[in-house]
N, CA, C and O atoms as a Tripos MOL2 file, in Angstrom:
@<TRIPOS>MOLECULE
protein
  224   223    56     0     0
PROTEIN
NO_CHARGES

@<TRIPOS>ATOM
      1 N         -35.3080   -9.1980   -5.4220 N.3       1 MET1
      2 CA        -34.9500  -10.4340   -5.7480 C.3       1 MET1
      3 C         -34.0800  -10.4910   -7.3820 C.2       1 MET1
      4 O         -34.6410  -10.4320   -8.4760 O.2       1 MET1
      5 N         -32.7390  -10.6080   -7.1590 N.am      2 ALA2
      6 CA        -32.3080  -10.8290   -8.8710 C.3       2 ALA2
      7 C         -32.7920  -11.6810   -9.3250 C.2       2 ALA2
      8 O         -32.7460  -12.6880   -8.6180 O.2       2 ALA2
      9 N         -33.6750  -11.8760  -10.9820 N.am      3 GLN3
     10 CA        -33.7920  -13.1130  -11.4380 C.3       3 GLN3
     11 C         -32.7790  -14.2140  -11.6330 C.2       3 GLN3
     12 O         -31.6100  -13.8530  -11.7700 O.2       3 GLN3
     13 N         -33.0160  -15.3310  -11.6600 N.am      4 PRO4
     14 CA        -32.0520  -16.6030  -11.5810 C.3       4 PRO4
     15 C         -31.4320  -16.5370  -13.2280 C.2       4 PRO4
     16 O         -30.2330  -16.8120  -13.2630 O.2       4 PRO4
     17 N         -31.9550  -16.2680  -14.3730 N.am      5 GLU5
     18 CA        -31.6410  -16.5000  -15.5680 C.3       5 GLU5
     19 C         -30.9630  -14.9220  -15.8760 C.2       5 GLU5
     20 O         -30.6640  -14.7020  -17.0500 O.2       5 GLU5
     21 N         -30.7970  -14.1890  -15.1970 N.am      6 THR6
     22 CA        -29.9950  -13.1800  -15.0070 C.3       6 THR6
     23 C         -28.0760  -13.7380  -15.7380 C.2       6 THR6
     24 O         -27.3350  -14.3310  -14.9530 O.2       6 THR6
     25 N         -27.7200  -13.5240  -16.7710 N.am      7 ALA7
     26 CA        -26.6850  -14.0450  -16.6820 C.3       7 ALA7
     27 C         -25.0000  -13.8200  -15.8560 C.2       7 ALA7
     28 O         -24.9880  -12.5900  -15.8370 O.2       7 ALA7
     29 N         -24.2710  -14.0510  -15.5020 N.am      8 ARG8
     30 CA        -22.8700  -12.8890  -14.9130 C.3       8 ARG8
     31 C         -22.4070  -12.1220  -16.0630 C.2       8 ARG8
     32 O         -22.1810  -12.3270  -17.2550 O.2       8 ARG8
     33 N         -22.3380  -10.8680  -14.9860 N.am      9 PRO9
     34 CA        -21.9610   -9.8110  -16.1470 C.3       9 PRO9
     35 C         -20.5730   -9.5060  -16.9570 C.2       9 PRO9
     36 O         -19.6260   -9.0020  -16.3540 O.2       9 PRO9
     37 N         -20.4790   -9.8650  -18.4930 N.am     10 THR10
     38 CA        -18.7820   -9.6520  -19.2610 C.3      10 THR10
     39 C         -18.8760   -8.3260  -18.8870 C.2      10 THR10
     40 O         -19.5560   -7.6530  -18.1130 O.2      10 THR10
     41 N         -17.9610   -8.1590  -19.6970 N.am     11 LEU11
     42 CA        -17.4190   -6.9850  -20.6500 C.3      11 LEU11
     43 C         -18.0050   -6.0960  -21.2300 C.2      11 LEU11
     44 O         -18.2380   -4.8890  -21.1760 O.2      11 LEU11
     45 N         -18.3940   -7.9590  -22.4320 N.am     12 ALA12
     46 CA        -19.5090   -6.9240  -23.6900 C.3      12 ALA12
     47 C         -20.7280   -6.7300  -22.9950 C.2      12 ALA12
     48 O         -21.3790   -5.8300  -23.5270 O.2      12 ALA12
     49 N         -21.2510   -7.1990  -22.0700 N.am     13 ILE13
     50 CA        -22.2860   -6.9290  -21.6460 C.3      13 ILE13
     51 C         -22.6740   -5.2660  -21.0240 C.2      13 ILE13
     52 O         -23.6670   -4.5710  -21.2340 O.2      13 ILE13
     53 N         -21.4680   -5.0080  -20.2130 N.am     14 LEU14
     54 CA        -21.6220   -3.8620  -19.3170 C.3      14 LEU14
     55 C         -21.2870   -2.5610  -20.3560 C.2      14 LEU14
     56 O         -21.6770   -1.4210  -20.1020 O.2      14 LEU14
     57 N         -20.3880   -2.9610  -21.7420 N.am     15 ARG15
     58 CA        -20.0210   -2.3090  -22.4430 C.3      15 ARG15
     59 C         -21.4530   -2.1490  -23.4760 C.2      15 ARG15
     60 O         -21.0490   -1.2980  -24.2680 O.2      15 ARG15
     61 N         -22.6280   -2.4270  -23.8290 N.am     16 LYS16
     62 CA        -23.2340   -2.5280  -24.2300 C.3      16 LYS16
     63 C         -24.2640   -2.0550  -23.6900 C.2      16 LYS16
     64 O         -25.0790   -1.3140  -24.2400 O.2      16 LYS16
     65 N         -24.3030   -2.5540  -22.2860 N.am     17 GLN17
     66 CA        -25.5910   -1.6150  -21.3800 C.3      17 GLN17
     67 C         -24.8750   -0.2560  -21.1980 C.2      17 GLN17
     68 O         -25.7700    0.5870  -21.1520 O.2      17 GLN17
     69 N         -23.6390    0.3520  -21.0700 N.am     18 ALA18
     70 CA        -22.9740    1.6630  -20.7950 C.3      18 ALA18
     71 C         -23.7560    2.1750  -22.0620 C.2      18 ALA18
     72 O         -24.6180    2.9990  -21.7550 O.2      18 ALA18
     73 N         -23.6670    1.8660  -23.5570 N.am     19 ARG19
     74 CA        -24.1160    2.2600  -24.3060 C.3      19 ARG19
     75 C         -25.4740    2.5150  -24.9650 C.2      19 ARG19
     76 O         -25.7120    3.1190  -26.0110 O.2      19 ARG19
     77 N         -26.2270    1.9730  -24.1960 N.am     20 ALA20
     78 CA        -27.4340    1.9740  -24.1360 C.3      20 ALA20
     79 C         -28.0780    3.1000  -23.2150 C.2      20 ALA20
     80 O         -29.0420    3.8660  -23.1900 O.2      20 ALA20
     81 N         -26.8350    2.6950  -22.3920 N.am     21 SER21
     82 CA        -27.9020    4.6640  -21.4210 C.3      21 SER21
     83 C         -26.6400    5.4970  -21.6490 C.2      21 SER21
     84 O         -26.5670    6.5160  -20.9630 O.2      21 SER21
     85 N         -25.4370    5.1960  -22.6550 N.am     22 GLY22
     86 CA        -25.2870    7.4260  -22.9900 C.3      22 GLY22
     87 C         -24.0600    6.7500  -21.8830 C.2      22 GLY22
     88 O         -23.0400    7.2060  -22.4000 O.2      22 GLY22
     89 N         -23.7380    6.1860  -21.0450 N.am     23 ILE23
     90 CA        -22.2790    6.0380  -20.0770 C.3      23 ILE23
     91 C         -21.0890    5.9450  -21.1010 C.2      23 ILE23
     92 O         -21.1690    5.1230  -22.0140 O.2      23 ILE23
     93 N         -19.9940    6.7570  -20.9830 N.am     24 THR24
     94 CA        -19.0290    5.9780  -21.3940 C.3      24 THR24
     95 C         -17.8800    5.6930  -19.6920 C.2      24 THR24
     96 O         -17.5230    6.2900  -18.6760 O.2      24 THR24
     97 N         -17.7080    4.1060  -20.5330 N.am     25 ILE25
     98 CA        -16.5210    4.2450  -19.3410 C.3      25 ILE25
     99 C         -15.8750    3.7390  -19.9210 C.2      25 ILE25
    100 O         -16.0840    3.1230  -20.9660 O.2      25 ILE25
    101 N         -14.1990    4.0310  -18.8900 N.am     26 ALA26
    102 CA        -13.2450    4.5740  -19.9560 C.3      26 ALA26
    103 C         -11.8840    3.4600  -19.6890 C.2      26 ALA26
    104 O         -11.4530    3.1910  -18.5680 O.2      26 ALA26
    105 N         -11.3890    2.9520  -20.8620 N.am     27 PRO27
    106 CA        -10.9450    1.8720  -21.0970 C.3      27 PRO27
    107 C          -9.9590    1.1740  -19.8570 C.2      27 PRO27
    108 O          -9.4010    0.0810  -19.9500 O.2      27 PRO27
    109 N          -9.9020    2.0940  -18.6910 N.am     28 GLU28
    110 CA         -8.5650    1.6210  -18.0630 C.3      28 GLU28
    111 C          -9.4540    1.5500  -16.7740 C.2      28 GLU28
    112 O          -8.9310    1.1530  -15.7330 O.2      28 GLU28
    113 N         -10.6470    1.8820  -16.7950 N.am     29 ARG29
    114 CA        -12.0550    1.5250  -15.8240 C.3      29 ARG29
    115 C         -12.4290    0.2000  -15.9770 C.2      29 ARG29
    116 O         -12.4850   -0.6800  -15.1180 O.2      29 ARG29
    117 N         -12.6520    0.1540  -17.0370 N.am     30 GLU30
    118 CA        -13.8260   -0.5920  -16.9840 C.3      30 GLU30
    119 C         -13.4000   -2.7910  -16.3190 C.2      30 GLU30
    120 O         -14.1020   -3.6520  -15.7900 O.2      30 GLU30
    121 N         -12.1610   -2.7510  -16.7150 N.am     31 GLN31
    122 CA        -12.1720   -4.3330  -15.1390 C.3      31 GLN31
    123 C         -12.7190   -3.7150  -13.6140 C.2      31 GLN31
    124 O         -13.2320   -4.5180  -12.8340 O.2      31 GLN31
    125 N         -12.6290   -2.7070  -13.3410 N.am     32 PHE32
    126 CA        -12.8030   -2.0370  -11.7780 C.3      32 PHE32
    127 C         -14.5360   -2.4960  -11.6140 C.2      32 PHE32
    128 O         -15.2180   -3.2020  -10.8710 O.2      32 PHE32
    129 N         -14.7300   -1.5780  -12.8470 N.am     33 VAL33
    130 CA        -16.2670   -2.0100  -13.4200 C.3      33 VAL33
    131 C         -17.0480   -3.2500  -13.6110 C.2      33 VAL33
    132 O         -18.2190   -3.5270  -13.3510 O.2      33 VAL33
    133 N         -15.7860   -4.1210  -14.2960 N.am     34 LEU34
    134 CA        -17.0000   -5.3860  -14.2690 C.3      34 LEU34
    135 C         -16.1420   -6.4330  -13.2140 C.2      34 LEU34
    136 O         -16.2440   -7.6250  -13.5020 O.2      34 LEU34
    137 N         -15.2840   -6.0810  -11.9870 N.am     35 ALA35
    138 CA        -15.0260   -6.6560  -10.7400 C.3      35 ALA35
    139 C         -16.7200   -6.9930  -10.3700 C.2      35 ALA35
    140 O         -17.4480   -7.9860  -10.3920 O.2      35 ALA35
    141 N         -16.8810   -5.2350   -9.9520 N.am     36 GLY36
    142 CA        -17.6480   -4.5870   -9.2300 C.3      36 GLY36
    143 C         -19.2750   -5.5960   -9.4620 C.2      36 GLY36
    144 O         -19.9680   -6.1070   -8.5810 O.2      36 GLY36
    145 N         -19.3660   -5.5990  -10.1270 N.am     37 ALA37
    146 CA        -20.5970   -6.2250  -11.2590 C.3      37 ALA37
    147 C         -20.9030   -7.2910  -11.4350 C.2      37 ALA37
    148 O         -22.0060   -7.7780  -11.6810 O.2      37 ALA37
    149 N         -19.7110   -7.8260  -11.2910 N.am     38 GLN38
    150 CA        -19.6390   -9.0850  -10.7360 C.3      38 GLN38
    151 C         -19.6570   -9.6520   -9.4480 C.2      38 GLN38
    152 O         -19.7940  -10.8670   -9.3060 O.2      38 GLN38
    153 N         -19.5140   -8.7710   -8.3590 N.am     39 HIS39
    154 CA        -19.3460   -9.0020   -7.1570 C.3      39 HIS39
    155 C         -20.5200   -8.7550   -6.4640 C.2      39 HIS39
    156 O         -20.7190   -9.1880   -5.3290 O.2      39 HIS39
    157 N         -21.5530   -7.8660   -7.2870 N.am     40 LEU40
    158 CA        -22.7500   -7.4900   -6.6160 C.3      40 LEU40
    159 C         -24.0080   -8.4230   -7.3490 C.2      40 LEU40
    160 O         -25.1880   -8.4290   -7.0000 O.2      40 LEU40
    161 N         -23.5230   -9.0300   -8.2180 N.am     41 HIS41
    162 CA        -24.3750  -10.3740   -9.1230 C.3      41 HIS41
    163 C         -23.9980  -11.5770   -8.5580 C.2      41 HIS41
    164 O         -24.7860  -12.5000   -8.7620 O.2      41 HIS41
    165 N         -23.0060  -11.8280   -7.8990 N.am     42 GLU42
    166 CA        -23.2320  -13.0670   -6.7460 C.3      42 GLU42
    167 C         -23.4760  -12.5360   -5.7310 C.2      42 GLU42
    168 O         -23.7720  -13.3910   -4.8960 O.2      42 GLU42
    169 N         -23.5360  -10.9200   -5.0860 N.am     43 ALA43
    170 CA        -24.2150  -10.7980   -3.5950 C.3      43 ALA43
    171 C         -25.7640  -11.4880   -3.9350 C.2      43 ALA43
    172 O         -26.5530  -12.1520   -3.2630 O.2      43 ALA43
    173 N         -25.7600  -11.0300   -5.1660 N.am     44 ALA44
    174 CA        -27.7080  -10.4120   -5.1630 C.3      44 ALA44
    175 C         -28.1970  -12.3130   -5.2160 C.2      44 ALA44
    176 O         -29.1470  -12.7500   -4.5660 O.2      44 ALA44
    177 N         -27.2780  -13.2170   -6.1510 N.am     45 GLN45
    178 CA        -27.8690  -14.3110   -6.1240 C.3      45 GLN45
    179 C         -27.5350  -15.1030   -4.5350 C.2      45 GLN45
    180 O         -28.4060  -15.9730   -4.5390 O.2      45 GLN45
    181 N         -26.8890  -15.2420   -3.4250 N.am     46 ARG46
    182 CA        -26.4810  -15.2630   -2.4970 C.3      46 ARG46
    183 C         -27.7990  -14.9720   -1.5830 C.2      46 ARG46
    184 O         -28.1620  -15.6740   -0.6390 O.2      46 ARG46
    185 N         -28.6930  -13.3280   -2.2460 N.am     47 LEU47
    186 CA        -29.5140  -13.1300   -1.2260 C.3      47 LEU47
    187 C         -30.6310  -14.1680   -1.6620 C.2      47 LEU47
    188 O         -31.2860  -14.9220   -0.9430 O.2      47 LEU47
    189 N         -30.6690  -13.9980   -3.0580 N.am     48 ASP48
    190 CA        -31.7970  -15.0570   -3.3780 C.3      48 ASP48
    191 C         -32.2340  -16.7260   -2.9510 C.2      48 ASP48
    192 O         -33.2860  -17.3600   -2.8750 O.2      48 ASP48
    193 N         -30.6040  -17.0410   -2.7070 N.am     49 ASP49
    194 CA        -30.4960  -18.3750   -1.8920 C.3      49 ASP49
    195 C         -30.8820  -18.3250   -0.9690 C.2      49 ASP49
    196 O         -31.5880  -19.3180   -0.7960 O.2      49 ASP49
    197 N         -30.8600  -17.3200    0.3840 N.am     50 ILE50
    198 CA        -31.1970  -17.1650    1.6990 C.3      50 ILE50
    199 C         -32.5150  -16.9250    1.6550 C.2      50 ILE50
    200 O         -33.1710  -17.6680    2.3850 O.2      50 ILE50
    201 N         -33.1770  -16.0540    0.9810 N.am     51 ALA51
    202 CA        -34.1440  -15.8380    0.9330 C.3      51 ALA51
    203 C         -35.0980  -16.8040    0.6100 C.2      51 ALA51
    204 O         -36.0480  -16.9520    1.3800 O.2      51 ALA51
    205 N         -35.0340  -17.2980   -0.1160 N.am     52 ALA52
    206 CA        -35.7350  -19.2260   -1.2750 C.3      52 ALA52
    207 C         -35.2140  -20.4340    0.1930 C.2      52 ALA52
    208 O         -35.6270  -21.5850    0.3280 O.2      52 ALA52
    209 N         -34.3630  -19.8040    0.9870 N.am     53 ASP53
    210 CA        -34.4210  -20.7530    2.0360 C.3      53 ASP53
    211 C         -33.1390  -22.4560    1.5660 C.2      53 ASP53
    212 O         -32.8850  -23.5660    2.0320 O.2      53 ASP53
    213 N         -32.7720  -21.6580    0.4960 N.am     54 GLU54
    214 CA        -31.2680  -22.7340   -0.0850 C.3      54 GLU54
    215 C         -30.2960  -22.8080    0.5920 C.2      54 GLU54
    216 O         -30.1330  -22.1540    1.6220 O.2      54 GLU54
    217 N         -29.0670  -24.0470   -0.1330 N.am     55 LYS55
    218 CA        -28.2630  -24.3820    0.0990 C.3      55 LYS55
    219 C         -27.5410  -23.4720   -1.1070 C.2      55 LYS55
    220 O         -28.1430  -23.3790   -2.1770 O.2      55 LYS55
    221 N         -26.2650  -22.8060   -0.9380 N.am     56 PRO56
    222 CA        -25.7180  -23.2650   -1.9750 C.3      56 PRO56
    223 C         -24.7830  -24.6700   -2.9290 C.2      56 PRO56
    224 O         -24.4640  -24.5090   -4.1070 O.2      56 PRO56
@<TRIPOS>BOND
     1     1     2 1
     2     2     3 1
     3     3     4 2
     4     3     5 am
     5     5     6 1
     6     6     7 1
     7     7     8 2
     8     7     9 am
     9     9    10 1
    10    10    11 1
    11    11    12 2
    12    11    13 am
    13    13    14 1
    14    14    15 1
    15    15    16 2
    16    15    17 am
    17    17    18 1
    18    18    19 1
    19    19    20 2
    20    19    21 am
    21    21    22 1
    22    22    23 1
    23    23    24 2
    24    23    25 am
    25    25    26 1
    26    26    27 1
    27    27    28 2
    28    27    29 am
    29    29    30 1
    30    30    31 1
    31    31    32 2
    32    31    33 am
    33    33    34 1
    34    34    35 1
    35    35    36 2
    36    35    37 am
    37    37    38 1
    38    38    39 1
    39    39    40 2
    40    39    41 am
    41    41    42 1
    42    42    43 1
    43    43    44 2
    44    43    45 am
    45    45    46 1
    46    46    47 1
    47    47    48 2
    48    47    49 am
    49    49    50 1
    50    50    51 1
    51    51    52 2
    52    51    53 am
    53    53    54 1
    54    54    55 1
    55    55    56 2
    56    55    57 am
    57    57    58 1
    58    58    59 1
    59    59    60 2
    60    59    61 am
    61    61    62 1
    62    62    63 1
    63    63    64 2
    64    63    65 am
    65    65    66 1
    66    66    67 1
    67    67    68 2
    68    67    69 am
    69    69    70 1
    70    70    71 1
    71    71    72 2
    72    71    73 am
    73    73    74 1
    74    74    75 1
    75    75    76 2
    76    75    77 am
    77    77    78 1
    78    78    79 1
    79    79    80 2
    80    79    81 am
    81    81    82 1
    82    82    83 1
    83    83    84 2
    84    83    85 am
    85    85    86 1
    86    86    87 1
    87    87    88 2
    88    87    89 am
    89    89    90 1
    90    90    91 1
    91    91    92 2
    92    91    93 am
    93    93    94 1
    94    94    95 1
    95    95    96 2
    96    95    97 am
    97    97    98 1
    98    98    99 1
    99    99   100 2
   100    99   101 am
   101   101   102 1
   102   102   103 1
   103   103   104 2
   104   103   105 am
   105   105   106 1
   106   106   107 1
   107   107   108 2
   108   107   109 am
   109   109   110 1
   110   110   111 1
   111   111   112 2
   112   111   113 am
   113   113   114 1
   114   114   115 1
   115   115   116 2
   116   115   117 am
   117   117   118 1
   118   118   119 1
   119   119   120 2
   120   119   121 am
   121   121   122 1
   122   122   123 1
   123   123   124 2
   124   123   125 am
   125   125   126 1
   126   126   127 1
   127   127   128 2
   128   127   129 am
   129   129   130 1
   130   130   131 1
   131   131   132 2
   132   131   133 am
   133   133   134 1
   134   134   135 1
   135   135   136 2
   136   135   137 am
   137   137   138 1
   138   138   139 1
   139   139   140 2
   140   139   141 am
   141   141   142 1
   142   142   143 1
   143   143   144 2
   144   143   145 am
   145   145   146 1
   146   146   147 1
   147   147   148 2
   148   147   149 am
   149   149   150 1
   150   150   151 1
   151   151   152 2
   152   151   153 am
   153   153   154 1
   154   154   155 1
   155   155   156 2
   156   155   157 am
   157   157   158 1
   158   158   159 1
   159   159   160 2
   160   159   161 am
   161   161   162 1
   162   162   163 1
   163   163   164 2
   164   163   165 am
   165   165   166 1
   166   166   167 1
   167   167   168 2
   168   167   169 am
   169   169   170 1
   170   170   171 1
   171   171   172 2
   172   171   173 am
   173   173   174 1
   174   174   175 1
   175   175   176 2
   176   175   177 am
   177   177   178 1
   178   178   179 1
   179   179   180 2
   180   179   181 am
   181   181   182 1
   182   182   183 1
   183   183   184 2
   184   183   185 am
   185   185   186 1
   186   186   187 1
   187   187   188 2
   188   187   189 am
   189   189   190 1
   190   190   191 1
   191   191   192 2
   192   191   193 am
   193   193   194 1
   194   194   195 1
   195   195   196 2
   196   195   197 am
   197   197   198 1
   198   198   199 1
   199   199   200 2
   200   199   201 am
   201   201   202 1
   202   202   203 1
   203   203   204 2
   204   203   205 am
   205   205   206 1
   206   206   207 1
   207   207   208 2
   208   207   209 am
   209   209   210 1
   210   210   211 1
   211   211   212 2
   212   211   213 am
   213   213   214 1
   214   214   215 1
   215   215   216 2
   216   215   217 am
   217   217   218 1
   218   218   219 1
   219   219   220 2
   220   219   221 am
   221   221   222 1
   222   222   223 1
   223   223   224 2
@<TRIPOS>SUBSTRUCTURE
     1 MET1         2 RESIDUE 1 A MET
     2 ALA2         6 RESIDUE 1 A ALA
     3 GLN3        10 RESIDUE 1 A GLN
     4 PRO4        14 RESIDUE 1 A PRO
     5 GLU5        18 RESIDUE 1 A GLU
     6 THR6        22 RESIDUE 1 A THR
     7 ALA7        26 RESIDUE 1 A ALA
     8 ARG8        30 RESIDUE 1 A ARG
     9 PRO9        34 RESIDUE 1 A PRO
    10 THR10       38 RESIDUE 1 A THR
    11 LEU11       42 RESIDUE 1 A LEU
    12 ALA12       46 RESIDUE 1 A ALA
    13 ILE13       50 RESIDUE 1 A ILE
    14 LEU14       54 RESIDUE 1 A LEU
    15 ARG15       58 RESIDUE 1 A ARG
    16 LYS16       62 RESIDUE 1 A LYS
    17 GLN17       66 RESIDUE 1 A GLN
    18 ALA18       70 RESIDUE 1 A ALA
    19 ARG19       74 RESIDUE 1 A ARG
    20 ALA20       78 RESIDUE 1 A ALA
    21 SER21       82 RESIDUE 1 A SER
    22 GLY22       86 RESIDUE 1 A GLY
    23 ILE23       90 RESIDUE 1 A ILE
    24 THR24       94 RESIDUE 1 A THR
    25 ILE25       98 RESIDUE 1 A ILE
    26 ALA26      102 RESIDUE 1 A ALA
    27 PRO27      106 RESIDUE 1 A PRO
    28 GLU28      110 RESIDUE 1 A GLU
    29 ARG29      114 RESIDUE 1 A ARG
    30 GLU30      118 RESIDUE 1 A GLU
    31 GLN31      122 RESIDUE 1 A GLN
    32 PHE32      126 RESIDUE 1 A PHE
    33 VAL33      130 RESIDUE 1 A VAL
    34 LEU34      134 RESIDUE 1 A LEU
    35 ALA35      138 RESIDUE 1 A ALA
    36 GLY36      142 RESIDUE 1 A GLY
    37 ALA37      146 RESIDUE 1 A ALA
    38 GLN38      150 RESIDUE 1 A GLN
    39 HIS39      154 RESIDUE 1 A HIS
    40 LEU40      158 RESIDUE 1 A LEU
    41 HIS41      162 RESIDUE 1 A HIS
    42 GLU42      166 RESIDUE 1 A GLU
    43 ALA43      170 RESIDUE 1 A ALA
    44 ALA44      174 RESIDUE 1 A ALA
    45 GLN45      178 RESIDUE 1 A GLN
    46 ARG46      182 RESIDUE 1 A ARG
    47 LEU47      186 RESIDUE 1 A LEU
    48 ASP48      190 RESIDUE 1 A ASP
    49 ASP49      194 RESIDUE 1 A ASP
    50 ILE50      198 RESIDUE 1 A ILE
    51 ALA51      202 RESIDUE 1 A ALA
    52 ALA52      206 RESIDUE 1 A ALA
    53 ASP53      210 RESIDUE 1 A ASP
    54 GLU54      214 RESIDUE 1 A GLU
    55 LYS55      218 RESIDUE 1 A LYS
    56 PRO56      222 RESIDUE 1 A PRO
């Protein structure tokens, strides 16, 4: 399950994590990567809600 204290991804967070992993994200691709990361984050939260049998 996703960690509830995990903040929604931001461009600054993605850049920091990419640098730490030795990954370079092309500036023209950053917004697409950010949108995907946010989508996955929201999906993980929904799955956590389902697993906990909570209503969003």
